[in-house]
N, C-alpha and C positions, 0 to 999 in steps of 0.2 A: 430400098434402099432404107424408107422408115425405120423396118425394125433392125436392121443394123445398127440405123443409130440412136434408137431404145436398147441394144443391146448392150452397147459400150455406155452408155450412161452413167450406171454405177460405179464401172473404172476412175469415167471423168468426172466424176461427182467426188471421189475420195481421191484423187489426186489433185485437182482442187480445196481439199475440205484441207486436207495434209499438207498437201508443196505448198501450196500459194498462197491459206490463210493461218496457217501456223494451226489450226486448233488440234487441240492429243488426240490421238488414238481412238482413246473409246468415244468421247463425241461425235467423230469425221466418221467408223465404223456403224453408230446407231442411224445416224442421222441417210448413211447409203443403203443402210437395210432396208429402215423405212421408204425408200421408196423405190429398190427392189421388189419390194411386197405391193408397191402399188401397180409397178412395170408387167409385174407379172396378172397380176388380176388383170388391168382393163387393157394392155397390149399385147398379151401373150395372151388370153381367157383360161388362165389356171384357174380351178374352181377355190372358193376358199375355204373349204374344208380340208382338199388335195392342199394348203399350203399352212394351211395349221399345225399338221399333222407332219410336214415336211420340217420347220421350227420346231419343234416339240426332240424330235429324230439327229436332229443335227445340235442339237443342245446339251442331247443328253451323251453323243457322238463326243460334242469338246470336250466334255465334264470330263466323262471315263477316260478318252483318248489320250487329251493333251492336258486340260489344264492340271489333272490331276499332279501329271511327272510335273509339268512349271512349278508348282505351288512345293510338293519335293526336293525338289531341284534347288532352288532356294530358301527352304526350311533349313537345309542340309547348312549352306552356307553362313546360314546368320546361327547358327549350334556355333560353328568354328570367330563368329565375330562377340557371343556370347561368351564364350567359355573366354576370350582373349587368347585363344591359340592359333589365330591365326598370324598374330604375331610373331611370333614361335618358325613359323615357314618363314616368311619372311624375311627376320633376322641368319635364319637358316642357310637361304638362299643368296642375300648381302653378303657369307662370308663365305661365298667358296672361290670366286677367283674376284683377281684385280686388276681381268684383260678385259680391256671391254666391248667387244666381240661377243668374248665367254657374257658377259656378266647380259648383255643385250638377247642372246639368242639361249640362254635360259630363263630369265626373267619376262620373255613378250613369249619367243617361242614354245620354251617345254614348257612353266607354270602355266605361262596363260590359255596355253592348251589344254592343261589339263582342269582349271578352271572353266573352261567352258565345255569342257566336254563334261562334268560334274553340274554344272549350275546354268552354264554361259548370260544371258538376258543381263551386259555388262558388266558381270563381274572381271569376265576375261580381259579387260579391259581398261576398266578403272585403278586394280589394284598393278599391275606388273607396270602403267605408267608411275604411280606413285613410286613403288620399289625403287624403277632408276634414277626417280624425284633425291631423294633420299642420299640416294648412293653421288650425288654430285651432275648428274645430266640433266640437259636441257629441259626445263618445260615442257615446250612446245616438241622438240625432240622427242623426249619420252611421249608424248600423244601419240604424233607419228608413226613411230618404231612400234607402237602396240597397236598402231590402227591394222597396221599395211600384216600383224604377226598373228593376228586376229581374226584373216579372213577364210584364210583353205581349211580352215577345221570345226568351223560354224555347220557346214553341213551335217557336221558330226554331233553337236554341239545337243549337251543337254540330252545325255544317254541318248540321241540319235531320233529327238521326238522330229526334227524336220522330215526324216526321210521315213518315219513312217507313217505321219502324218499324207506326204508325196503315195505313199503305196495309200492310205487307206481312199486318197482324192480320184488315185485315176485305178485305181482294180490293176495297176502291175508290179508282178511277179518282187517281191520286197529281193531277193538275192542276184536279181536281175539290173534295179537301182543300186544298188552297194557298187555290183560290180563294173557301170557304164558312171558310174558319179567317178569311181579311184581315175579309173579308164581317162576321163576328162580332165584330173584335177593331179595329174601326174607330175605333169613340165614345174606347180607349181610349191608342190612339196619338196623342191629341190631350190627354185627360182628364189621362195621365200626367201629361206635361212640363204642362202647368199647374198641376198643384198642387205638383210638386216645385217651381218656380217660387214659387209664392206657400206655401208651409213656408220658405223660405229666406228668403226678405224679406219679413217681415210687417206689414210699413209698408202705412199705408195708399196712402199717395201714391204707392206701389211700386206697387200694382194692375193698372192701364190694362198702365202696363209689361210684370210682370211675365203678362198674360193674350195681353199681343202676343207675348212670347219662346217663351212654351208652345204657340201654335198655330200661329206662325213655321215655327218647329222639327219640333211635330207633323202639319203639311202635309208639308214634306219629306220624313220619315217615312213619312208613308201614302204618298204618290207611290211612293217608292225602295222598297216591300216590296210595296204593289200590282205593280207593273207587273213587279219579279224574283221574286215568288211565283208572280206567271201566266204569264209569259212563258220562267222560266230557272227553277222548283223554288223547292225549297225550303234549298236550298244556302246562297242567298248572301242571304234578305230583311235576316234580323237584322241579319251583316257587311254590305251596303249604305248599311243608313235607319242604320246606326249610324256608318258613313265619314259622309254625307251632312249627319249631323246635325250630327259635330265640325265639319265645312266651317263650315255656317250660322251656330252659333252662337261660334265664331273668327269670325265675320265681321262679326255683330254686335257683340261685343266693341271692336275693333277699328274698329268705325260710332260708338259708347257712348264709349266710353273712351280715345280720342286720348294722352292724357297720363298713364293708368295703370298701360299695361300694362307688368308687366316684361321684363326682353330674356333668353333664353332663356343659361344656361353652357354650351350644349353644343352644341361644333360640326356641320356641316351632317353631318359623315363618319362622326361617333357616334348623329346625329339618322338618317340613313340604313343603321346599322347594328342603332340598335334596332326598326325596323320591319320591317327584310328579311325576317321569319320570316312574318309575317301579308300581309309587302304579295304573297312567291309565295306562301303557298298562294290569297292574291287571283287571282292572276295564273291557279295552272295550272287553281281551279274554273274560273273563266272561259273560260280555252283549252280546256277537257274537257269543257264542256255545247256548244260547237256538235257539239262529235264525238262526243255521244250518249255519252261516259264517264266512268261512274258509277260509280270506284272512290274513291270516295271517304278511303278510310285510305291507299291508294295515295298521294294527292296532297294530304294532310296533311302522310306522313311526307314526301316530297320537298321539300315549303314548307320542312316544320321543318330537313330534313338541312343543304338549301342552307343557310340559313338560320343557319345554325347556324355552320356552317362563315364565312361569312361575316361573324359575330360569333365566331370566334377559336376556337367548341370544334373540339377534336380529332374525327379522327374513332371513337378509339374509346371517347373518352369520351361521344359523342355514344350507342355504343351500349349501352358501361355505363349512363348515364339511360334508355337503350331499357327495361332490363332492371328498371330500381330501377322508374319508372313501372308493370312490370305489375305488380309484389312492391305498388308504394301500391295499387292498384287491385283490390287482389285480391280484397277482401270488394265489392266490385260484378259481379268477375266470376261471384262464388258466385252474389249475387243474380237476377241479370240468365237463368242460367241458369237458376235453379231457376225463377224467374216465369214467362219465355215456354214450359218442363215444362210451369209448370200452367193458364196460356195452351193447351196445346194437348192435355191431356188436358179439360181441363173444354168443350174443342170437342170432341174426338171422342166425350164421353161422353153426351152432350145436356144437358149440367148449363148453358151457357151459351141455349141455347134456350128449357129449362125455367125459367129464371131471368125471360127474356127476357119467354115470355106472360105470368108471372106477374107481373111491374113492370107492364106494356100495361095486364092486364086490373084492378089495383090503384089505377094512377093517369089510365088514361082519357085523353082529350081535352088532359088538362096539365102531361104525362110534357117535351114539351121543354125547360117550362121548368126543371127540377128535373134536368133531365140534362149540364147546366153542373156542379153538384154532384157529381153520383158520379165526374167525373174531377179536383175540385176534392178531395174526399177521399179520390183516389187521392196528390195530389201531398202533403197531408197527412202518409199516411200513410209514402210512401217515401221521398220527397224527393227525386220525379225527374216529370218528366210523362211519361218516353219509358217506367220503369216503368208507367208510369196505363196509358196507351195500351197496352202490355202485356194489363194485367188486366183493364181496361174497354173494350176497344174494340169487341172482339165484342159483347157485349153493347148495348151502343148500336147495333150496326151491327144485330144480332137485334128490337130495336125499331119500329128503321124500319121494316124489313120488316114487321113484323105493323100498324104503323099509317099504312101507304100513305104511308110520309116518305122522302126522299131517303135512305139508308145516308151518303152523306158530310155531308151536311148535319149530323145528332145523332153521327157520329163526330169531324167536327170542335167539336163542342158539348165534347166531352171533351175534347180536348187545350186547346182556350179557356179551358173547367174550371179546366184544370191553372195555368194561367199567374193565378189566384187563388189557388190555391194556393197556389204559391210563395211568396207575400206573407208566411204564414204558417209557414212547413213547418219544422219543429223542426231537420232538419239544416243548413237555412239557418241556422238563430236561431241556432245551433251557432255553426255557423262566422263567423260576420259578429261573435256576442256574444267569442269569440275573437281574430282579430284587430284591438281595437279594445278589447282586455283589460275585458272584462265579464260576467266568467264570476260565475254566481251570480244575475245578471240575464237571464236568458233569459224567466223568469217576466212579469218588465217590456217585455219590448220585445215578447213575445208581446198583452199586454194592447195596447201603443200601438196595433201592427201589424193586431187586429184588427177594427179598425170599418172600414179601410178597404178588406179583402179582403170583409169580409163587402157592401157597398155595390158595390163589384168583380161581387160575384156574383149579387145583384140585377140592376146595369145589365144583366150576360149574360145572364141564367134570359129576361130582358125581352125580348132581343133573340132571342134566339133563338127562342122562344116565336111571336110574330111574324112573322118570317124563313119 
């Protein structure tokens, strides 16, 4: 009994520190790491030397596999900010259509999904919400639809780092994880665009149009995500599906609004420069996949650096930005290193297996229904699907083994659960509120977003259970 409580203690401490005491993620995770080290040493009898080697290995893995990708992903976005070309992208998107449903889908699902696929970590909520406000949408509405749209794409966000981490943590084959993830999420690839379109234009006479538009966008997104995830890997599903969505949404607006579209005020050269960073990143990733070259951070750096030069950012300025980005993500660095260390120590000490055995005996055959909730809670606490997979990926795989279920299926349930948690993540809400000048109204945002996350989680639980 006491061993189970000791094994549960790191998770409880992290929840209390971040969820109740409202400590920042880096401090909360460091405290939890210290406690986990003490538990592994005194409660589970792991030699100090083994703990030291484990922490060294986990730190190296966190830096090489995870943090290098996060660093380069945020750097690529900072290049766009520094060059000012992000404004060209914003203006171009804002002048495509006057239809509210088209505007919301294009900016949140299309462009927001692209930002999530490339960089993630808040950019995909803040920027779409801010653009919608400039188009005349109410700030609270802009934040709500941006949060809803930022759910499903996050599992393949930041060039698939969450899926890659899940594979590292669980040992499940990456193709199987990607396939299971898409199978669990496919209803939401349709439901979310339809919901966004209906929220944007609530008129009864617009209902059929919104259902058709949402279904069309969802169908294109599903085909792109499924084909990419199954045949190419986790790096490109969010990126390519977002590009396909943007194309089909623009085609729809050209077909239905022939006389209402506003001409862009930017030259082809300016547009080419603005899209060069993301265009080159996509090109390099696609080129690397045929050669089975998976050094994602190097590909991100190459695309960002060359694209930055095209946008007029000097080499010296780029290296300055590289250093500034490292400082910018310093709390993320501490948090990820600590979380990976916690996960590794819980694994070698037997805490993960102990928790898996206990949860299996308590929930029985119904655990599969609740499995996405574990990932949802992880994202609500940490604000990151990647961090949630680090925390709970091993646990889900261990429970799957106990229940004679394919570990890839329950591991995927963890990462799909994070997409529901992303809608109500306090960190995402805070970022979006700041972008739309809604500081102090985070509670109201959470209140409005919660029903969508709740329904999302219930549907997902049913899918996982019957799957």
